[in-house]
N, C-alpha and C positions, 0 to 999 in steps of 0.2 A: 176168808178168801185166801187163795194160794199166793204166796209171795215168792218171787224168784230167789230170794235169799234164804228160804227155809232150810235148805240142806246145809247151809254154812252160817246160819244166824248165830249159833252159839248159845241159844236160849236153853236154860236148864229145865228139864221136864220133871225133875224130882224123883225120877226112877233110878235107883242105885244100880240096877242091873244093866243099865245102858252103858255099855263099855266102848261104843264106837267113838272114833275121834270127832271132836267138835271144834269149829273155828269161829272166831269172832273178828269183826271188822276193826282194823287199827287206823287206817287212813288211806290216802291216795298218793300215787307216785306222780312224777312230773308229766306223765302222759295222761293223767286223769284216770288210771286204772286203780281198782280197790286193792288194798293190802290187808291181809288177814294174818292172824296168829292162832296156833293150836291151843285149845283149852285142855289142860291136863285132866286125867281121870279123878273123879271125886270119891271120897270115902262114903261110908254109910250115911244114912240120913242124919241130918242135923238141922238145928235151927239157926237161922241167921240172927245175929243180934241186931237190934234196931239202931239205926244211925241217929246220932244226936244232932240236933240243930247246931249249925255253925261249924261242924267238922267237915261237912261236904260229903260226898259220896265217891268212893274210889271204884276200882274195877273188881274188888273182892275183899273179904275180911278173914282174919285168922280166927277160927272158932274157938281156939284155945287161948286166945289173947285175952287179957283182962281189961278190955275196953280201949287199950292203946292200939291204934291202927298204924301199922308200919307204913312208911312213905312208899308210895308206888310211883315209879317213874312215869311221867306223863309224856305222851308222844304228840308232838305237833302234827296236826293232821295235814299240814302243808309241807312237811318234811318229806321229800320224795323217797327217802330210804328208811324213814321211821326210826332213825338212830341219832337224832339231833340231841342237843343239850337237854338235860332234864328241865321240865317245866317248873315254874315257880310254885311255892307252897300254896296249895289250895285245891279246890275241887277240879277233877279232870274235865275234859270237854264233854258236853252233854249231848253229843250227836248220837242219835239212835237210828239205825237203818230202817227201822219200822215206823219211824215218825213218832214214837212214844216219847213222853217227857222224861228226861233223865232223872234218876233218883227215886222212881216210884216203885221199883221192884227189887227183889233180892237177888244178889249175884253171888256166885261161888268165888272162893279165894283161888287165886292162881299162883303158881310157883314163880319164882324169880326168872327162871329160864323159860322163854317162850319161843315157840317155833312159828315162823312166818311162812306164808305160802301165797303164791300168785296163781290165781285161777285164770288161765288164758281165755277160756270161753266166756268169762264173766264180762258183761258189758259195763261200762262206767255208768254209775248212777247219777251223773251230773245233770241229767235231764229231769230228775225228780225235784219237786218243789223244795224239799228240805235241803237238798244239796245246793240248789241255787241260793237259798237263804244263807247256808253256811258259808258259801263262797262270797257272800256280800253282793251277788248280782241280783238286780231287781227282776221280778217276775213280770213278763209281758203277756198280754192277751191279744187275740186276733183283732178285736175291735179297737185296740189302741193304735193300729197301723193304718196309714193312708198311703195311697199309691200315686206316684208322680209320673206323668207321661213325658218320657224323654223324646226329644226331636228325632224323627226317623231320617236317617241318612238317605234313604231311598224314596224320599218324598217326591223328588222330581220324576222318578220312575213311575210312581203311583199316578201323578198328574198325567204323564204321557199315556199311561194305560187307560185312564179315564177318557182322555181325548180319543184314544183309539177305539174305545167302546161306544162312541157316539153312534147314533143311528145312521145307517147308510143314506137315508133320505136327507138328513140335515147336511151331511158332507157333500152330497151331490148338489144340493141347493146352493151351498156356499161356493162350490166350484163354478157353478153357472153364474153366480153374481160376480165373481172375480173375472171370469172370462168376458162377461159383458162390459165390465169396467175397462179392461185392457183394449177391447175392440173400440170402444168409444174414444179412449185416449189416442189410439193409433189413428183413427179417422180424423180427429182434430189436428194432430200433428201433420198429417198428409195434406189436409186442406190449407193449413197455414203455409207449408212449404210451397205448394202450388201457387197460392195467392202471392206470396213473396216473390217467387221466380217470375211470374207473369208481370208483376208490378215493376220488377227491375228491368225486364226486357222492354216494357213499355216506356219506362223512364229513359233507358239508354237508346231508345229508338231502334231496337233490334227486333221488335215484334213485327212479323210480316203483316202488312196491311194497315199498320197503326203507326202513329208518330206522336211525339209530345206536342201538345197544342201551344205551349207557351215558350218552350226553349228551342224548338226547331232542331231536334236531334235525329230525326228519321231520314230515310232516303229521300223523302219528298222535300224535306227542309234544306238538304244540301244544294238543291237546285235553286233555291231562293236566295235572298240577301243573307250574307253572313258577316259576322263581326270579327275583325282581325286586328290584333295589336302587333305592330311591326317596329323594330329598331334595327339600325345598321351598326355593325361592329367592324372596326378596322384594326387589324393586327399589324403593328409596325416592328420590323426586325431591326433592332437598334444596332446590331453587330454586323450582320451580313447584308443589310439593306433590303429594300423591297417591302411590299405590303400585300396583305390578303384581306379580302372583304367578304362578309357574309351577312345575310338578313336573318334575324331571329323572329319567327312568326308564331304567334299564339292565336289559334282560331278558337275563340270562346264559344262559337256555335257548335262546331263538330268535336270540341274538346281534343284537338290535335295540335301538336307542336312540331315545328319544322325549322331546320336550318337550310337556307337557300344560299348556295355558294355562287358568288359572282366573279367570273374571270376578269382579270385586269384589262383584257382586250375589248371589253364591252364598250360600244360606241356611245358617247354622251355629247351633250351640247353645254358649253360653258356659259358664263353670264353674258359674254359678248356675242353669243350666238355662233361661236366657232365650234367646229366638231373637235372632240377630244376623246380620250379613253378614260376608263375608270381609274386605271393605275396612275395616269398623269394627274387626274383631278384630285385623287387622294394625296398625292405628293404635293400638289400646289395649293390645295384648299383643305380638303379632308373634313369639312364641317358642313355648314349650311349649304354651300354651293354644290357640293357633291350630293348631299341628301336631296336637294331640289332636282338635280339632274336625274337622279335615279327615279324619283317620282314621275318625272316627265316621260322617261323611256318606258317604265313598267306600268305606269298608270295606277300606282299604289300610293299609300299615305304613310310615309316613314315618320314616326313620331319623335325619334331622337337618335343621336349619334354617340356611340361608345368607342372611344379610342383606347385600345388595349396594346400597350407596348410590351415587348417580350419579357422585360423584368417583372411587370405586373402579372403577366400570365404565369410566370414562375411562382410568384407569391400566391396567386389564386389556387394553383394546384396544391401547394403546400398547405394552405388554409383548409381545404376540403379533405385533406388526408390522403393525397395521391389518387390516381385514377387507374382503372383497369380497362384496357381496350385490346382489340385484335390488331396487331401491327402487321403491315404488309412488306416491310423492308428492314434490313439491318442498317442502323444509322450509326455512323462513326462519331466519335467524340469531337465536337467542334473545337474544344480547347486543346486538342492534340496539335503538336507542331506540324506544319506542312511538310510533306515528304517523309514523315516518320510513320511507319506502319505500327498499328496497335494490334495486340493479340486478340482482343475481343471488342465488339462494338459497344457503344453506349446503350443502344436500344436493340434488342434482338427481335427478329421476326418470329411471330407465333401467336397462339390464341391466349387471350386474357393475360396480357403482359401488364405488370404493375409499373407505372411510370411515376417518378418523382417530378418535382418542378423542373429541374434542368433537363431531364429526359423528355418531358412533355414538350418543352420549348424546342428541343432539337428535332423531335419527330414532327412537330407542326410546321416547321420551316424547312424541312429537308426536301431537296429536289435532286435526285440522282442525275449524273451526267446522261444526257440524251432523253431525259423524261420531259413530258409536257408540263405546262403550268397546272393543268387540272389534277395531276397526280399529287403535287404538293398541296393543292387546295383541298383535296379530299382528306388528306391527313390532318389538316387544320380543322376540318369539320368533325373528324373523329375525336379529336382532343376536346372540342367544345361540348360535344354530346357526353363525353366521359365526365367533364366537370359538372354538367347539369345533373347527372345521375348521382353525384356525390354531394351536391349542394343541398342545403336544408330547404324543405318545402314550406317552412314557416316564414312569412314575410319579414317579421322582425329579425329572426336569426340570419336570414339572407342579407338583410340590410346591414347588420353588424359585420358580416363578412366583407361586403363592399366597402364599408367605412374603414375596415382594417387594411385595405389596400392603400389608403391614403393617396388616392388619385385626385387630380384636378380634372373634374369631369366637364363635359360640354354643357353649357347653360341649358340646352334643350332637354337634358336628362339628369335630374338630381339623384342623390344617393338613395333616397327613399323610393323614388319611382323605379330606379334601376333594380333595387333589391326586391321590391314587390313583383316586378316583371319577371326577374330570374327565378323567383320562388314558384311562380305559376308554371314556368317551363320545366323546372326541376320536378314538379309533381307529374307533369306529362311524361318526362323521361323515365321516372321510376315506375310508372304504371304501364310502360310499353307503348304509350301513345305518342311516340316521337320518331321522326325520321330525318334523314339528310338528303337533300336533292341538289343537283348541279344544274345551273342554268345553261342550256346549250347556246353557244355563240358561234356564229359563222366566221369565216376567215376575215371578212371585212368588219367584224365587230357587231354586226346587226343580229337580230334574233330571227330564228327560223320559225316556220309554222309549228314545228314540234315543240319548241320552247313556248310558243303561245298557248298551246293546248294543255301541255303537261305541267307546267310550272306557273307561268304568269296567270293563267285563268283559274286553274284549280287550286293552287296554293296561295297565290297572292290576290286573286280576285281582281286582277287589273286587265288593262288592254294595252297591247304592245304599240308603241309609236316610235319607230326607228327615226333617229334624228336626221332631218333634212332629206329624207327619202322622197318626200313628195314636194317639198318647198324648193330645195336647191341641191346642186351637185356638190359633193364633198371632194375637196382637192387637197391631197397630201403633198406638202412642200418639204424637200430635203435640200439643204444649202450645201452646194459643192463649189461655190465660187471662191472661197477663201476669205470672203468679207462677211462678217456676222450681221452687219446692218441690213444686208440685202434681204434677209428673211422677213424682216418687218415690212420692207417696201412691198414685197410680194403679197404679204397678208393683207395690207391695206388695199392693194389693187384688186385682189380677188373678192374681198368683202364688198367693195364698192361696185363690183361687177355682178353682185348677187349670188356669189358662190360661198360655200362653207369652207373655212380654212381648217386644215388638219396639219398640225406640226409633226413632221416626220424626222426631225432632228437635223444633224449636221454630218456631212460626209467625212470620211476619214482622210481623204486627200482631195485636192482641187481637181476639177474635171473641166476640160476645155469646152465641150459642147453640152448643151442642155438636152434633156429627154422628156417626152410626154408620153405616158403609157396608159392603156386601158385594158381591163381584163374581160369584161363582157362586151359582146359585139354591139349591143344596143347603146354602149357608152362611147362609141367611136366619134360620133358627131360632137358629143360633149367635150371630148379631148381636143378636137380641132378648135373649138371655141375658146377653150382655156389657153391654148397656145397663142391664139390671136390676142386674147386679153393681156397676157404677160409680155407681148411683143416678141414672141419666139416664132421661128419659121414653122410652117405646117409640116415640113419634112421631118421635124423632130417627133411627130406623132407616130406611135407604133403600138401593136398589141403585145401585152406582156403582163407580168405580175405587178399588182399594186400593193401599196402598204395597207395595213389593217385600218379598217374604218374609212376607207377612201374609195370613191368611185373612179377617180383619176389621180395618178401620181405624177409628180413633176420633180425632176432633178435639175436644179439650177446650176448651169455651168458658167464658166468665165465669160461666155458670150452674152450672159444676162447682165445688163447694166442697171436695170430698174427704171430706165428713162422711157417714157411713153411718147 
């Protein structure tokens, strides 16, 4: 077979006439390329002497030598330049480019000078089995290899592609299933919302045509009997004097809370059956006597009395963390010295003003010059509602707040009872189910028909009973005799005569003649009878203005001696 090294193999043909240059392989350079050297021209035919065993085989022999073989430099086949140090004594490398076993053929003697040449077009024979064996590299065969599957970084893309290639029918069916599930879920949510809304409206009594069967919260229930918890609170101004009274009402049927403001001019009957006013009753008694008198006039059931002095109101506002209300007036600082103008008021007029304890007390008791009593009373109601909005709705926490005031409460209303009651009202105030109402009182202290319908009946659920209106005539006595004891004589005389005594106070200066006045024309005859009862001349009777809560007013002059 043809060998690609035939032209450069350097094999000797034995033909002396062959004068062309011959090359033989010497080794390989660092790039794995073969390195050759030129074989010199050989003389005429000669016989090669046989190599003896043990001497090894060189690259050539001297035909004229006497058996002694000159040392031939050996070239390390791994020396890239073929010019390394001479090899050790011994046989040269046995590499044969044809794969033949070294030392089996005859070689020509070469001269000491050799010419090397690099054949650029010659490929490295490192792929030959013999070369691999010479390099010490093992020979591998195809069956010795196994292939390992490396993870594909694009495996997710492959999965997506497989999903995309699903059949159109399967994808459409899946979309239908998902759509049905969403529709079912939406229908269930809508049904639950509608059911919950209708249930809430039914429970709250706001569903038209329906009402709660057991709690009485609908429109039909408000016309029937209702349960109300009522206490009375008296604010005592310890510095400026005066009192303010309000009823705190919790309607457990309609879930509504209300503060009912009671003017001090409200006509009441005291324990002795004498006519008096709310303000006087609070100053004189302020506890059970006043509570019973209110029950009699308004036809309600007041469960307890809460006396709230201004220092305790101050502490209460501080305990709940201040209050926020809409103020309707600028309130000066009460602590400022009289006659000294301050640059800014203690409480400013405006929306949602934050009031501390002292500010709340000043606003609740403030009455501007020329203002009516009801203006100050309305401010007190604002402060009370502001406190309830900030008070805890938890009964225990509200009770702790009441206990922190360290008040000595009326026996009719303990700390736990007051705390639980205020917690319920606080819940109403925070939920927007709370209002403040003023009880309308006429000039004589009695209640009008408007008061009967709007407050007494609707809020308190009571029936108005003006004191002495049907039983006896109320007579107001003002002592201008200069003798204090004569007031008591007049009281005894009137009560014994079947009249209701109303204390109108004492005149600023003594008056010589007594006067008997009436305001309504139908009270003229009553005024004449009063004058006769007191021993006064009927000429003293005249039409004029009467004191509050009195049908007939009498000014006792010095001509009244008290003797009958």
